[in-house]
N, C-alpha and C positions, 0 to 999 in steps of 0.2 A: 623203337628202339628194342621193343619186347623180342623180335626174334635175335637180335644180338645178344640180349642178356644171358638166353640160354645158350648160343654158340660159344659166347665168350667165358661162360661158367663151365663148359666142357672142354673149351681151349685150356683154362686155369688147370683143371682137374688133370688133365694130361700132360702139363708140362712141370719145368721145374718150380713155376710160381706157386704150387702147392704147397710149397714147404716155406712159404711166405706167411700165408693165413689161409684159411677156410676159402674156397674157391665162390662160394656164393657171396661170404664176407666181402673178398677182393673186387670181384665185380660190383657189389653195390657201394663200395668205396669209391671205386672208380668212376660208378655213374654220378655219385654224387658231387665229387670232386671236380671231374671234367665237365659233364653236361650242365653244371649250374654256370659254368664259365660263358658271360654273353658271346665271348669271340670263338668258341669251340668252333663251331661250324665253317666259321670263315678260315679260320687257320686250316682247317681239312681241306676244304676246296682251294686255298692257294696253294696248300702243299702238292697238288696234282698226284696224290694216293689216292687208290682205291679206297671206299669208306672201310671195309673189311682190314686194310692192311694198318690204316690208320687207327683203329680201334684197337687192334692186336697191339700194335707199337705203344699206344696210351695206357694198355693195360700194364706191359712190360715196365713202362716208367712209374706208373702208378707202384706196382710191385716194389720196384727199387726203391721209391719213397717210404712206404711202410716197412720194407726190410729195415730201412737207414732209422727211422723213427724207432722201430724196435730195439736196435742196437743202442742206439742213444739212452733209451730208457733201461734197458738191461746195464749199461755201463753206469749209470746211476745208481743203481742198486748195486753194484759190483765195479770193484775197481779194473776187473779185468774182462774184456770183453769175449764170450765164449765163440762168436760167430766169426767166421774167415771172411775175407772181405770176398771172395769168388763162390759163396754158397747160391748165388744165383745163376753160375755157369750152366748153361745148357748143351746138352749134347747133340748134334746135329740129328740125330735119329727121333729123340725126346720130341724136340722143336717140330719135326716134320709131322709126327704122329699128332701132336696137339693140333697143329695148324689142318692136317687133313680132317680132323675131328671137328674142329670149328668149322670147315668149309662145309662137311656133311650135313651138319646140323643147320646150318644158314641155307643151305639149298634146301633141305628138306622142309624148313619152315617156309621159305617162299613158295615152294610147289604145292605145300599143303594150302596156304592162304590162296593162292589164284585158284586151287581146284576147287576151294569152297564157295568161292565168287563165280566161277563158270559153272558148277552145280547147281547153285542158287538161280543163275541166269536161265538155265535149261529148264529149270521146274517153273519160274515166272512164265516163260513162253510155252508152258505145257508141253513140254519135250523131255519130260523124264528120261524116257528111254533111251534118248540120244547118250546120255551122261553115262547110265548104265550098262550100254554098249560099250561106250569107251573104256568103261574101269573093268569090264569084263575080260577084255580083250588086253588092256595095257597092265591091269594090275594082277589079274586072275592068270593072264597067260592063255586063255581060252581062244581056240582058233576061231575064224569068221564062220566057217561052215557050222561049227558046234553053236555059236552063238545065234545065227541064223535060223538053224533050227528051235532054238529054245522060243526066238521071239517071233516065229511065224513070218520071218523077212527073207527076202533075195538076198545074196552076198553083195550085190552091187547097191541095191537100197542100205545095207548095214557097213558098207565100206563109206559112203557118201556122210552118213551119220557120224562115223568115226572121225573121217577126215575135219568134219564141222567143228567138232569137239575139240581135235588136236590143234586146230588152226587159231580157234577162241583162245584156248589155254596158252599157247605160244604166245599171242598177242600180249596176254594178262601178264604172263612173266616178263616180256619184254619192257612193258610199261612199268612193273613194280621195278624192274632193273634201273631204268630211267629215273625214277622217282628217287631212288638209291644215290644218285648222282653219276651213273655210268652215263659216258657220251654216248652217241649213236656209232661212232667209229670204233668204240669198245664192245660193243653190244653181242656181237657173233663171238669175239674172244670169250667175254663173260658167260654167256650160254654153254659154250663148249667147257667152260670151267665149271659152270654146274653140273652139266652132264657127266663128267669126270668124277664129281664129289658125288654124284648118287650113284656109282658104279661100286656094287660089293668089293 
């Protein structure tokens, strides 16, 4: 759930939920109150929703509960409540921006985690050059010709190395998504969603 903590915090900061309480405090409250329930994940699986959508919905419900509790406490201290009922109304733009920020943080975390696993895997196999060539091409944007010259490789050998790393990274991301509860039928759609979330 660590990956979702950061993503939910970013979501809370970018949405109307930030008016309820501090984003970190809200997400921590959500995790404590929801994840402690024995049936939390059973309800998620029964819902048919993707985990990210289930968590975002749950965060909204938690925020409403916190907002209601704050208003009740405020009423106890004052006879007239200052907060109108629609304080949590969200504009579509704010909601979409917050959801995009959540998706970006989640996708970045998934990709970083899988990249660490694959990098370590190539290092254990005594093939760190394969990972470094992949990184130079896909992260730094260097051409195959430039990397091949730097490494003393043929473009064909370099292409083979980069493809091997790409295939393993793709498999690692797919495995991670399956662990999250994405079904085989939804994998391609979810991979496209992650690619979209990572675009600037």
